[in-house]
C-alpha positions in Angstrom: 105.8 109.7 41.5 105.7 108.7 37.8 102.5 107.1 36.5 103.2 105.0 33.4 99.9 103.3 32.8 96.4 104.6 32.9 95.2 101.2 33.9 96.3 97.6 34.3 95.1 94.3 35.7 96.4 92.5 38.8 95.2 90.2 41.5 93.3 91.3 44.7 94.7 89.0 47.4 96.8 86.1 48.4 95.0 82.9 47.4 95.6 79.1 47.2 94.0 76.7 44.7 94.6 72.9 44.6 94.0 70.3 41.9 95.0 66.7 41.3 96.3 65.2 38.0 97.0 61.5 37.9 97.5 61.3 41.6 100.0 64.3 41.7 98.9 67.2 43.8 99.3 70.7 42.4 99.0 73.6 44.8 99.0 77.1 43.3 99.9 79.9 45.7 99.3 83.4 44.3 100.3 86.8 45.8 100.1 90.4 44.6 103.6 92.0 44.8 105.0 95.4 44.0 108.7 94.6 43.9 111.0 91.7 43.0 112.1 91.4 46.7 108.4 90.8 47.7 108.2 88.1 45.0 111.4 86.4 46.2 110.3 86.6 49.8 107.0 84.9 49.0 108.7 82.2 47.0 111.0 81.4 49.9 108.1 81.4 52.3 106.2 78.8 50.1 109.4 76.7 49.7 109.7 76.6 53.5 106.0 75.8 53.9 106.1 72.9 51.4 109.7 71.8 52.1 108.8 68.2 51.5 107.3 68.8 48.0 108.7 67.3 44.9 108.9 70.7 43.2 108.1 74.3 44.0 107.9 75.9 40.5 107.4 79.7 40.2 107.0 82.6 38.0 106.5 86.3 38.6 105.7 89.3 36.4 106.1 92.9 37.6 105.3 95.8 35.4 106.0 99.5 35.7 109.1 101.5 34.5 110.9 98.3 33.6 109.3 94.8 33.3 110.7 92.1 35.5 109.8 88.5 34.6 111.3 85.4 36.0 110.5 81.7 36.2 112.0 78.5 37.5 111.2 74.8 36.6 112.7 73.7 39.9 113.9 70.4 38.6 111.0 69.7 36.2 112.0 69.2 32.5 113.0 72.5 30.9 110.1 74.5 29.6 107.4 72.3 31.1 106.6 74.2 34.4 107.8 77.8 35.0 107.4 79.0 31.5 103.8 77.7 31.1 102.9 79.6 34.3 104.4 82.8 32.9 102.5 82.3 29.7 99.2 81.9 31.7 100.0 85.2 33.5 100.5 86.9 30.2 97.4 85.4 28.6 95.3 86.5 31.5 96.9 90.0 31.2 97.7 90.4 34.8 100.9 91.8 36.3 102.5 92.6 39.7 102.0 89.1 41.0 103.9 85.9 41.8 102.6 82.4 41.3 104.2 79.3 43.0 102.9 75.9 42.0 103.9 73.2 44.4 103.8 69.6 43.2 103.7 66.4 45.2 104.5 63.6 42.8 101.8 60.9 42.7 103.8 58.1 41.1 102.6 58.5 37.5 104.7 60.4 34.9 102.7 63.0 33.1 105.0 63.6 30.2 106.1 67.0 28.9 102.7 67.9 27.4 100.9 66.7 30.6 103.2 68.8 32.8 102.6 71.9 30.7 98.8 71.5 30.9 98.9 70.7 34.6 101.1 73.6 35.7 99.2 76.0 33.4 95.8 74.9 34.7 96.9 75.1 38.3 98.3 78.6 37.8 95.1 79.7 36.1 93.0 78.3 39.0 95.2 80.2 41.5 94.9 83.5 39.7 91.2 83.2 39.4 90.9 82.4 43.1 93.1 85.5 43.9 90.5 87.7 42.1 91.4 89.7 39.0 91.0 93.4 39.5 91.7 96.5 37.4 93.9 99.3 38.8 92.8 102.6 37.2 94.8 105.9 37.5 92.5 108.6 38.8 92.5 112.1 40.4 90.7 112.7 43.6 88.4 115.7 43.0 86.6 117.7 45.7 83.3 119.3 44.7 81.9 121.7 47.3 78.2 122.8 46.8 75.3 124.1 48.8 72.7 121.7 50.1 70.0 122.7 47.7 72.2 121.5 44.8 73.3 118.3 46.3 70.6 116.0 44.9 71.0 117.3 41.4 74.8 117.0 41.5 74.8 113.5 43.0 72.3 112.3 40.4 74.4 113.7 37.6 77.5 112.0 38.9 75.8 108.7 39.3 74.2 108.9 35.8 77.5 109.6 34.2 79.2 106.7 36.1 81.5 108.7 38.2 82.8 106.9 41.2 82.0 108.7 44.5 84.6 108.1 47.2 82.9 110.0 50.0 80.3 112.6 50.9 81.0 115.0 53.8 78.1 117.0 55.3 79.2 120.2 57.0 78.3 123.8 56.4 78.2 122.9 52.7 78.3 119.4 51.1 81.7 118.1 49.9 81.6 115.3 47.4 84.9 113.5 46.7 84.9 111.9 43.3 87.5 109.7 41.4 88.1 111.0 37.9 90.0 109.0 35.4 93.1 110.4 33.8 92.2 113.1 31.2 88.7 113.6 32.5 89.0 116.5 34.8 88.1 119.2 32.2 84.9 117.4 31.3 83.8 116.9 34.9 84.5 120.6 35.6 82.3 121.7 32.7 79.5 119.3 33.6 79.3 120.4 37.3 79.6 124.1 36.4 76.7 123.6 34.0 74.5 121.7 36.5 75.1 124.2 39.3 75.3 127.4 37.2 78.9 127.7 38.4 77.7 127.7 42.1 80.4 125.2 43.1 84.0 124.9 44.1 86.0 122.2 42.3 89.5 121.3 43.4 91.7 118.6 42.1 93.7 116.5 44.6 96.2 113.7 44.4 96.5 111.1 41.7 96.1 107.5 42.8 95.4 104.1 41.5 91.9 102.8 42.5 90.9 99.1 42.5 87.9 98.0 40.5 86.3 94.6 40.5 85.2 92.8 37.3 81.9 94.7 37.3 83.7 98.0 37.5 82.7 98.7 41.2 85.2 100.3 43.6 87.0 98.0 46.0 87.7 99.8 49.2 
């Protein structure tokens, strides 16, 4: 697997946020996606759910090896709906998501500027409701030590803000730590120094971990 980015922001979960503007209902449905097919499947699902809506406007942005970005005004005046949603996605610096904003017309015309504001605000509310998270590329590292060194090593890891995935208590103690890309050498030096090299350090697989806005691990 090719890892292109050390970290990026996306959304945590499917979410829905609703607002009203001059009696028109705007319903933002947001979903994290990994592929264009997942985005299109979600769009079709929302269109089927809100089949009686005036408009189901959408935009999606998927990063990786090649960026995929698409949007649709779904009958709204050109440039007043899908593009403002895409611009919100970019401004909030998130990717790998699809946003569908459903509109039920309330009888009052909003004008081009009003539509841009309403669709943009609705998308922003939906993305916030879905929860912005950071995906960080890390290596799982196994540290095996004797029990008498456990407290010292654990305190060192915590004080240096390493993220501990798990602790396994067997004949020795095994601490599984997430180490960000490029940080394995520093961790190895640190633990060897703390334990006087009385440890076994083994690098495992690379993976993207999910962190909340406070930098805490989301399991």
